[in-house]
PARO-431473 format. One record per residue (C-alpha): residue number from 1; y negated, x, z; residue in one letter. Coordinates in Angstrom, 2 decimals, decimal comma. Example, Ala and Ser with C-alpha at 12.3 -4.5 7.8 and 13.67 -1.06 7.14 Angstrom:
BEGIN
+-----+---------+---------+---------+--------+
| num |      yy |      xx |      zz | residu |
+-----+---------+---------+---------+--------+
|   1 |    4,50 |   12,30 |    7,80 |      A |
|   2 |    1,06 |   13,67 |    7,14 |      S |
+-----+---------+---------+---------+--------+
# end
This chain:
BEGIN
+-----+---------+---------+---------+--------+
| num |      yy |      xx |      zz | residu |
+-----+---------+---------+---------+--------+
|   1 |  -25,92 |  -49,89 |   -1,81 |      I |
|   2 |  -22,16 |  -51,13 |   -1,56 |      L |
|   3 |  -21,01 |  -49,51 |   -4,98 |      L |
|   4 |  -21,95 |  -46,01 |   -4,29 |      P |
|   5 |  -20,82 |  -46,01 |   -0,78 |      L |
|   6 |  -17,10 |  -46,99 |   -2,12 |      L |
|   7 |  -17,85 |  -44,54 |   -5,05 |      A |
|   8 |  -18,54 |  -41,61 |   -2,43 |      W |
|   9 |  -15,48 |  -42,71 |   -0,23 |      L |
|  10 |  -13,32 |  -42,64 |   -3,16 |      S |
|  11 |  -14,35 |  -39,10 |   -4,21 |      L |
|  12 |  -13,79 |  -38,00 |   -0,47 |      I |
|  13 |  -10,50 |  -39,82 |   -0,61 |      T |
|  14 |   -9,52 |  -38,21 |   -3,68 |      A |
|  15 |  -10,58 |  -34,45 |   -2,42 |      G |
|  16 |   -8,57 |  -34,72 |    0,40 |      S |
|  17 |   -5,70 |  -36,12 |   -1,55 |      A |
|  18 |   -5,70 |  -33,32 |   -3,75 |      Q |
|  19 |   -5,93 |  -30,78 |   -0,91 |      A |
|  20 |   -2,88 |  -32,24 |    0,69 |      D |
|  21 |   -0,81 |  -32,19 |   -2,50 |      N |
|  22 |   -2,15 |  -28,40 |   -2,99 |      S |
|  23 |   -0,11 |  -25,24 |   -2,08 |      Q |
|  24 |   -1,66 |  -23,69 |    0,88 |      S |
|  25 |   -3,17 |  -20,14 |    0,14 |      L |
|  26 |   -2,46 |  -18,99 |    3,06 |      R |
|  27 |    0,94 |  -19,55 |    2,97 |      Q |
|  28 |    1,21 |  -17,57 |   -0,49 |      I |
|  29 |   -0,29 |  -14,63 |    1,21 |      A |
|  30 |    2,01 |  -14,81 |    4,12 |      D |
|  31 |    4,67 |  -14,77 |    1,78 |      T |
|  32 |    3,30 |  -11,54 |    0,06 |      V |
|  33 |    2,87 |   -9,91 |    3,21 |      K |
|  34 |    6,50 |  -10,95 |    4,58 |      S |
|  35 |    7,67 |   -9,35 |    1,35 |      F |
|  36 |    6,20 |   -6,10 |    1,16 |      L |
|  37 |    7,33 |   -5,60 |    4,98 |      V |
|  38 |   10,88 |   -6,35 |    3,97 |      T |
|  39 |   10,56 |   -4,12 |    0,88 |      E |
|  40 |    9,31 |   -1,01 |    2,88 |      N |
|  41 |   12,03 |   -1,61 |    5,30 |      N |
|  42 |   10,04 |   -2,82 |    7,93 |      G |
|  43 |    8,25 |    0,87 |    8,28 |      H |
|  44 |    5,02 |   -0,78 |    8,14 |      I |
|  45 |    3,11 |   -3,36 |    9,96 |      S |
|  46 |    1,51 |   -6,47 |    8,61 |      I |
|  47 |   -1,88 |   -5,28 |    9,63 |      D |
|  48 |   -1,41 |   -2,39 |    7,23 |      K |
|  49 |   -1,10 |   -4,65 |    4,32 |      I |
|  50 |   -4,47 |   -6,38 |    2,86 |      S |
|  51 |   -4,28 |   -9,29 |   -0,02 |      I |
|  52 |   -6,63 |   -9,30 |   -2,79 |      G |
|  53 |   -8,57 |  -12,56 |   -3,39 |      V |
|  54 |   -6,70 |  -15,51 |   -4,35 |      I |
|  55 |   -8,92 |  -17,67 |   -6,26 |      D |
|  56 |   -9,86 |  -20,53 |   -3,68 |      P |
|  57 |  -10,37 |  -23,22 |   -6,61 |      R |
|  58 |   -6,66 |  -22,66 |   -7,58 |      L |
|  59 |   -5,16 |  -26,02 |   -7,03 |      R |
|  60 |   -1,02 |  -25,68 |   -7,29 |      L |
|  61 |    1,42 |  -28,20 |   -6,68 |      P |
|  62 |    2,86 |  -27,98 |   -3,33 |      T |
|  63 |    6,25 |  -26,42 |   -3,57 |      C |
|  64 |    9,01 |  -28,25 |   -2,21 |      P |
|  65 |   11,30 |  -25,36 |   -1,89 |      N |
|  66 |   10,80 |  -21,78 |    0,25 |      P |
|  67 |    8,37 |  -19,98 |   -1,73 |      L |
|  68 |    9,89 |  -16,54 |   -3,55 |      Q |
|  69 |    8,01 |  -13,16 |   -3,85 |      A |
|  70 |    9,41 |  -10,76 |   -6,36 |      F |
|  71 |    7,82 |   -7,29 |   -7,75 |      L |
|  72 |    7,00 |   -7,47 |  -11,41 |      P |
|  73 |    8,54 |   -4,64 |  -13,44 |      A |
|  74 |    7,12 |   -1,25 |  -12,51 |      G |
|  75 |    5,09 |   -2,39 |   -9,36 |      S |
|  76 |    5,18 |    0,12 |   -6,36 |      P |
|  77 |    5,71 |   -1,33 |   -3,01 |      T |
|  78 |    3,22 |    0,61 |   -1,29 |      R |
|  79 |   -0,49 |    1,91 |   -2,13 |      G |
|  80 |   -1,95 |   -0,54 |   -4,79 |      R |
|  81 |    0,32 |   -3,18 |   -6,26 |      T |
|  82 |    1,13 |   -6,58 |   -7,38 |      T |
|  83 |    3,54 |   -9,25 |   -5,92 |      V |
|  84 |    4,48 |  -12,18 |   -7,83 |      G |
|  85 |    5,13 |  -15,46 |   -6,26 |      V |
|  86 |    6,98 |  -18,42 |   -7,84 |      R |
|  87 |    7,96 |  -22,00 |   -7,12 |      C |
|  88 |   11,42 |  -23,10 |   -8,36 |      S |
|  89 |   12,79 |  -26,47 |   -8,54 |      G |
|  90 |   11,42 |  -29,74 |   -9,39 |      T |
|  91 |    7,79 |  -28,33 |   -9,17 |      V |
|  92 |    7,73 |  -24,83 |  -10,84 |      T |
|  93 |    4,77 |  -22,65 |  -10,90 |      W |
|  94 |    4,17 |  -18,67 |  -10,63 |      K |
|  95 |    1,18 |  -16,42 |   -9,46 |      I |
|  96 |    0,36 |  -12,71 |   -9,19 |      Y |
|  97 |   -1,21 |  -11,36 |   -6,15 |      V |
|  98 |   -3,17 |   -8,21 |   -5,79 |      P |
|  99 |   -2,42 |   -6,00 |   -2,64 |      A |
| 100 |   -2,61 |   -3,03 |   -1,17 |      R |
| 101 |   -0,30 |   -1,54 |    1,81 |      V |
| 102 |   -1,49 |    1,48 |    3,31 |      R |
| 103 |    1,06 |    3,93 |    5,33 |      I |
| 104 |   -0,65 |    5,78 |    7,82 |      M |
| 105 |    0,94 |    9,21 |    9,11 |      R |
| 106 |    0,09 |   12,37 |   10,80 |      K |
| 107 |   -0,31 |   14,93 |    8,15 |      V |
| 108 |   -1,47 |   18,53 |    7,81 |      L |
| 109 |   -4,72 |   18,84 |    5,88 |      V |
| 110 |   -7,02 |   22,01 |    5,37 |      L |
| 111 |   -9,61 |   23,07 |    8,14 |      K |
| 112 |  -11,39 |   25,11 |    5,59 |      R |
| 113 |  -11,19 |   26,22 |    2,04 |      P |
| 114 |   -8,31 |   28,48 |    1,04 |      V |
| 115 |   -7,86 |   30,82 |   -2,07 |      M |
| 116 |   -4,69 |   31,15 |   -4,47 |      R |
| 117 |   -2,12 |   33,50 |   -2,96 |      G |
| 118 |   -3,80 |   33,34 |    0,64 |      Q |
| 119 |   -1,18 |   33,13 |    3,56 |      Q |
| 120 |   -2,00 |   30,20 |    5,56 |      L |
| 121 |   -2,30 |   30,60 |    9,11 |      S |
| 122 |   -2,61 |   27,83 |   12,31 |      L |
| 123 |   -6,22 |   28,36 |   12,19 |      Q |
| 124 |   -6,36 |   26,97 |    8,66 |      D |
| 125 |   -4,58 |   23,61 |    9,50 |      L |
| 126 |   -5,28 |   20,24 |   11,20 |      L |
| 127 |   -3,07 |   17,56 |   11,73 |      L |
| 128 |   -4,95 |   14,07 |   11,13 |      E |
| 129 |   -3,69 |   10,49 |   10,43 |      E |
| 130 |   -4,34 |    9,70 |    6,66 |      R |
| 131 |   -3,09 |    7,25 |    4,24 |      D |
| 132 |   -0,31 |    8,64 |    2,37 |      I |
| 133 |    0,72 |    5,41 |    0,41 |      S |
| 134 |   -0,22 |    6,97 |   -3,08 |      N |
| 135 |    1,28 |   10,70 |   -2,18 |      Y |
| 136 |    4,28 |   10,76 |   -4,47 |      S |
| 137 |    4,39 |   14,71 |   -4,19 |      N |
| 138 |    5,16 |   14,42 |   -0,59 |      G |
| 139 |    3,39 |   15,97 |    2,24 |      Y |
| 140 |    3,78 |   18,15 |    4,85 |      I |
| 141 |    3,76 |   16,97 |    8,75 |      D |
| 142 |    4,96 |   20,06 |   10,72 |      Q |
| 143 |    2,91 |   23,70 |   11,24 |      T |
| 144 |    6,40 |   25,32 |   10,99 |      S |
| 145 |    6,56 |   24,27 |    7,56 |      D |
| 146 |    3,94 |   25,98 |    6,16 |      V |
| 147 |    4,51 |   29,63 |    8,30 |      V |
| 148 |    5,37 |   32,26 |    5,88 |      Q |
| 149 |    3,88 |   30,57 |    2,81 |      H |
| 150 |    1,07 |   31,29 |    0,74 |      I |
| 151 |   -0,85 |   28,95 |   -1,50 |      M |
| 152 |   -0,21 |   28,07 |   -4,95 |      R |
| 153 |   -3,53 |   26,93 |   -5,83 |      Y |
| 154 |   -6,94 |   26,86 |   -4,22 |      P |
| 155 |   -7,51 |   23,94 |   -2,32 |      A |
| 156 |  -10,90 |   22,76 |   -0,39 |      T |
| 157 |  -11,50 |   21,37 |    3,25 |      I |
| 158 |   -9,45 |   17,78 |    3,89 |      G |
| 159 |   -6,82 |   18,68 |    1,43 |      T |
| 160 |   -3,60 |   17,32 |    2,48 |      I |
| 161 |   -1,07 |   19,77 |    2,32 |      L |
| 162 |    1,84 |   19,11 |   -0,08 |      T |
| 163 |    5,28 |   20,84 |   -0,63 |      P |
| 164 |    4,23 |   21,73 |   -4,06 |      R |
| 165 |    1,21 |   23,57 |   -2,84 |      M |
| 166 |    3,35 |   26,10 |   -1,09 |      L |
| 167 |    5,15 |   29,17 |   -2,04 |      K |
| 168 |    7,54 |   31,25 |    0,44 |      A |
| 169 |    6,61 |   34,49 |    0,72 |      I |
| 170 |    8,31 |   37,21 |   -0,69 |      T |
| 171 |   10,03 |   39,18 |    2,28 |      L |
| 172 |   12,30 |   41,30 |    0,29 |      V |
| 173 |   11,19 |   43,31 |   -2,61 |      H |
| 174 |   13,77 |   45,07 |   -5,22 |      R |
| 175 |   14,48 |   48,64 |   -4,47 |      G |
| 176 |   13,28 |   48,36 |   -0,68 |      K |
| 177 |   15,76 |   49,31 |    2,27 |      N |
| 178 |   16,79 |   46,37 |    4,46 |      V |
| 179 |   17,58 |   46,82 |    7,98 |      V |
+-----+---------+---------+---------+--------+
# end
């Protein structure tokens, strides 16, 4: 009876010793979040960042120095991204953590379908808060930016308006008298 009890206690002690010598996965996630806030110049809040799953079975040695976060080549600072975290010094390791950065803004969306060549009116538009983190072509957030414009392409309900979708109306035509 004593031998199995001692074996069980040694397993528990070894497990807790291993846990004490492992880098905190929460600290890695917090490092990624802080890094992404800094990279986005503080224009996003930490609650708009979600960290992907870090395998809970991962046992990295505790880093004696502050963790360093970095962006791998080609990784964006918003939308879906990957952030590297490394430990340097006497203990070295590197891990890549998936993350998603949501940037919410009030933007103009279409209230109804529009055809190519159709002039937009205020009745066609709605201001809604949307995630614009993946909009590399920009977005429009002012109704004054769409007055006197026509659509270059047809679009459906709920489409976020971008500057590339619009074309200014030609107000002066060749050969016409202008006052």
